[in-house]
C-alpha positions as CSV (number, residue, x, y, z in Angstrom):
1,M,6.7,229.0,99.3
2,K,7.8,227.0,102.3
3,L,4.4,226.2,103.4
4,Y,3.6,224.7,99.9
5,K,6.5,222.7,100.2
6,K,5.9,221.3,103.4
7,M,2.4,220.4,102.5
8,A,3.6,218.6,99.3
9,L,6.2,216.6,101.3
10,L,3.4,215.6,103.7
11,I,1.3,214.4,100.8
12,V,4.3,212.4,99.4
13,L,5.0,211.0,102.7
14,G,1.2,210.1,103.4
15,V,1.2,208.2,99.7
16,I,4.3,206.3,100.4
17,A,2.8,205.1,103.9
18,G,-0.4,204.3,102.0
19,F,1.4,201.7,99.4
20,S,3.6,200.5,102.2
21,Y,0.4,199.5,104.4
22,L,-1.2,197.6,101.5
23,G,2.2,196.0,100.2
24,Y,2.6,195.0,103.7
25,Q,-1.0,193.9,104.0
26,G,-0.8,191.8,100.6
27,L,2.3,190.4,101.8
28,F,0.7,188.5,104.5
29,Q,-2.7,187.7,103.1
30,H,-0.5,185.8,100.2
31,D,1.5,184.1,102.8
32,D,-1.6,183.1,104.7
33,H,-2.5,181.6,101.3
34,L,0.4,179.5,101.0
35,N,0.1,178.3,104.5
36,T,-3.5,177.4,104.0
37,S,-2.8,175.2,101.1
38,D,0.5,174.0,101.5
39,Y,0.5,172.8,105.5
40,N,-3.1,172.8,106.7
41,P,-4.7,169.0,106.1
42,L,-7.8,169.4,104.1
43,S,-10.9,168.4,106.4
44,S,-12.5,166.1,103.5
45,S,-10.9,162.9,102.7
46,K,-9.2,163.7,99.6
47,Q,-6.5,166.4,99.2
48,K,-6.1,168.0,95.9
49,Q,-3.0,168.4,93.7
50,N,-3.7,170.6,90.6
51,S,-6.6,168.6,88.9
52,I,-5.8,165.1,90.4
53,E,-6.8,164.3,93.9
54,I,-5.0,162.3,96.3
55,V,-7.1,159.8,98.4
56,G,-6.9,160.7,102.2
57,N,-7.8,157.0,103.1
58,P,-5.9,154.6,101.3
59,E,-6.1,151.9,104.1
60,S,-10.0,151.7,103.5
61,I,-11.2,148.7,102.0
62,A,-13.8,150.9,100.0
63,V,-11.4,153.4,98.8
64,L,-12.0,154.7,95.3
65,V,-8.8,154.6,93.3
66,N,-8.7,155.5,89.5
67,K,-7.1,158.0,87.0
68,Q,-8.7,161.0,89.0
69,N,-8.0,159.7,92.5
70,L,-4.4,158.7,93.4
71,L,-3.0,156.9,96.1
72,P,-0.4,158.7,98.3
73,D,3.1,158.3,96.7
74,H,4.5,155.2,97.1
75,Y,1.6,154.2,99.5
76,E,2.4,150.5,100.6
77,P,-0.2,148.5,102.6
78,T,1.0,147.4,106.1
79,D,-0.8,144.0,106.1
80,L,0.4,142.3,103.1
81,V,0.1,138.4,103.3
82,Y,0.1,135.6,100.7
83,P,-3.2,134.3,100.1
84,D,-3.2,130.4,100.4
85,V,-4.8,129.9,96.8
86,R,-3.5,128.6,93.5
87,F,-1.4,130.9,91.0
88,I,0.1,130.2,87.5
89,F,3.2,131.1,88.8
90,K,5.4,129.4,91.5
91,G,7.3,131.4,94.1
92,K,6.5,134.0,96.8
93,I,7.1,137.1,95.0
94,E,5.5,140.5,95.2
95,K,2.6,139.9,92.9
96,R,1.3,137.1,95.1
97,Q,0.4,139.4,98.2
98,M,-2.7,140.9,99.2
99,R,-3.9,142.8,102.2
100,T,-5.3,140.2,104.7
101,E,-8.8,140.7,104.8
102,A,-8.9,140.0,101.0
103,A,-6.6,137.3,100.9
104,K,-9.1,135.6,103.5
105,A,-12.1,136.2,101.2
106,L,-10.2,135.3,98.4
107,E,-9.3,131.6,99.9
108,R,-13.1,131.4,100.7
109,M,-14.1,132.3,96.8
110,F,-11.6,130.1,95.3
111,S,-12.9,127.1,97.6
112,A,-16.2,127.7,96.9
113,A,-15.4,127.8,93.1
114,E,-13.7,124.7,93.4
115,R,-16.7,123.0,95.0
116,E,-18.7,123.7,91.9
117,G,-16.0,122.4,89.5
118,I,-14.8,125.6,88.8
119,Y,-10.9,125.8,89.5
120,L,-9.4,129.8,89.6
121,A,-5.8,130.6,89.8
122,G,-4.2,134.2,90.5
123,V,-2.5,135.7,87.6
124,S,-1.3,139.2,89.6
125,A,-2.4,140.8,92.7
126,Y,-0.3,143.3,94.7
127,R,1.9,145.8,92.8
128,S,4.0,148.3,94.0
129,Q,4.1,151.8,92.5
130,S,7.8,151.4,91.2
131,R,6.5,148.0,89.6
132,Q,3.6,149.9,88.0
133,E,5.9,152.7,86.8
134,S,8.2,150.0,85.1
135,L,5.3,148.3,83.4
136,Y,3.4,151.3,82.1
137,Q,6.4,152.7,80.3
138,A,7.0,149.1,78.6
139,Y,3.2,149.0,77.7
140,I,3.9,153.0,76.2
141,K,7.1,151.6,74.1
142,Q,5.1,148.8,73.2
143,D,1.9,150.4,71.9
144,G,2.2,154.0,72.5
145,E,0.6,156.0,75.1
146,A,-2.8,156.4,74.0
147,A,-3.4,152.7,73.5
148,A,-1.4,152.1,77.1
149,N,-3.9,154.3,78.8
150,H,-6.8,152.0,78.0
151,Y,-5.6,149.1,79.8
152,S,-2.6,150.4,82.3
153,A,-2.8,152.8,85.0
154,H,-0.7,155.7,85.7
155,P,1.8,154.9,88.5
156,G,-0.2,156.0,92.1
157,S,-3.3,155.3,90.2
158,S,-3.4,151.5,89.9
159,E,-5.7,149.4,92.1
160,H,-3.1,146.7,92.6
161,Q,-1.1,149.3,94.7
162,T,-3.7,149.0,97.3
163,G,-3.3,145.3,97.8
164,L,-7.0,144.7,97.4
165,S,-7.3,143.8,93.6
166,I,-6.2,140.7,91.7
167,D,-6.6,139.3,88.0
168,V,-7.5,135.9,88.0
169,S,-8.0,133.3,85.5
170,S,-8.3,129.4,85.2
171,S,-5.9,127.1,86.8
172,T,-4.3,126.2,83.2
173,G,-3.7,130.2,82.8
174,K,-5.4,129.9,79.5
175,C,-6.4,133.2,78.3
176,A,-5.1,135.1,81.6
177,A,-5.4,138.6,81.3
178,Q,-6.9,138.4,77.6
179,D,-10.3,139.3,76.2
180,C,-10.7,135.5,75.4
181,F,-11.1,135.2,79.2
182,K,-14.8,136.7,79.3
183,D,-16.0,133.4,77.6
184,T,-14.4,130.9,80.0
185,P,-16.6,129.3,82.6
186,E,-14.1,130.6,85.0
187,A,-15.3,134.1,84.2
188,K,-18.9,133.5,84.0
189,W,-18.4,132.2,87.6
190,I,-17.0,135.0,88.9
191,E,-19.2,137.5,87.3
192,A,-22.1,135.5,89.1
193,N,-20.5,134.8,92.3
194,S,-17.6,137.1,93.5
195,Y,-19.9,139.6,95.4
196,K,-20.8,137.0,97.7
197,Y,-17.2,136.9,99.1
198,G,-16.9,140.8,98.9
199,Y,-15.4,141.2,95.4
200,I,-16.3,143.2,92.3
201,V,-15.5,142.7,88.4
202,R,-13.9,146.2,88.7
203,Y,-13.8,147.1,85.1
204,P,-17.1,145.8,83.5
205,E,-18.6,145.6,80.1
206,G,-20.0,148.9,78.4
207,K,-18.4,151.1,81.5
208,Q,-15.2,152.3,79.8
209,Q,-16.3,156.0,79.3
210,I,-17.0,155.9,83.5
211,T,-14.0,153.6,84.5
212,G,-11.7,154.9,82.3
213,Y,-10.6,151.1,81.3
214,K,-11.8,148.5,78.6
215,Y,-13.9,145.5,80.1
216,E,-11.6,143.3,82.2
217,P,-13.4,140.2,83.5
218,W,-10.4,138.9,85.2
219,H,-9.9,141.9,87.5
220,I,-11.6,142.0,90.8
221,R,-11.4,144.6,93.7
222,F,-12.4,143.4,97.1
223,V,-14.7,146.2,99.0
224,G,-16.3,144.0,101.4
225,K,-19.6,142.0,101.4
226,E,-22.1,144.9,101.9
227,L,-20.6,147.2,99.3
228,A,-20.1,144.4,96.8
229,S,-23.8,143.3,97.2
230,K,-25.0,146.7,96.3
231,V,-22.8,147.3,93.4
232,Y,-23.7,144.1,91.9
233,K,-27.2,144.2,92.3
234,K,-27.6,147.7,90.9
235,G,-25.2,147.0,87.8
236,I,-23.3,149.5,88.3
237,T,-19.3,150.6,88.6
238,L,-17.9,151.8,91.7
239,E,-17.4,155.4,90.3
240,E,-21.1,155.2,90.2
241,Y,-21.8,154.4,93.4
242,Y,-20.0,157.1,94.9
243,N,-21.2,159.6,92.2
244,D,-25.0,158.6,92.3
245,Y,-25.8,157.1,95.8
246,M,-23.2,158.6,98.1
247,Q,-23.3,161.8,99.2
248,V,-19.5,161.8,100.7
249,D,-16.2,161.0,99.0
250,N,-14.4,157.6,100.0
251,P,-16.1,156.9,103.4
252,V,-13.9,155.1,105.8
253,Q,-15.7,151.7,106.3
């Protein structure tokens, strides 16, 4: 009887030891997984957060920012300047700023347009994340969230926050950021010539299903001459360029 009791005790102890080992292994495997996702930087140019991706190279002039590719929280460019061009408002305020390279290209483009009798003016350039949040909430209150999402970006997903985008109009400000702008000489000049200075019409007509935004002939984005030329000549969007013509995401240029 004592022998049977000893054997039973040994079996019980063996089972307990086995479960303890498995629990120990599972605990550290779980911790390792948490460490990998929470603390180790990904080798790719993007870091995933749920189904949204955070771009890993926000300083790149070729960075792709949209509803699926967000800037790091409260990202702010380090080289913001005031381009020496006409705006429809006075004063050196936030929305008059752009990144240095984009600002210089904008000055060249405005000067070239003026030589051809086209007088452009800036409407809104850089926009901080906090400012975008205020605008987005105001648009939701005004038109509802579904409608607002067609023309306004969620905070962190606005190209204006990169310092590389600007809304433009005629020098009079007529049709500024309105659908009627598409029929103006200024819009037609921008459509045909902006790529020569490194800019693209970021949300072209007929591409809403791709860009996520309705046609905005006034919204231009600086990507550099080489990339702008490719996008313009192929008649594609920045999304299509990366999805169909590039094998890597958001290359640093």
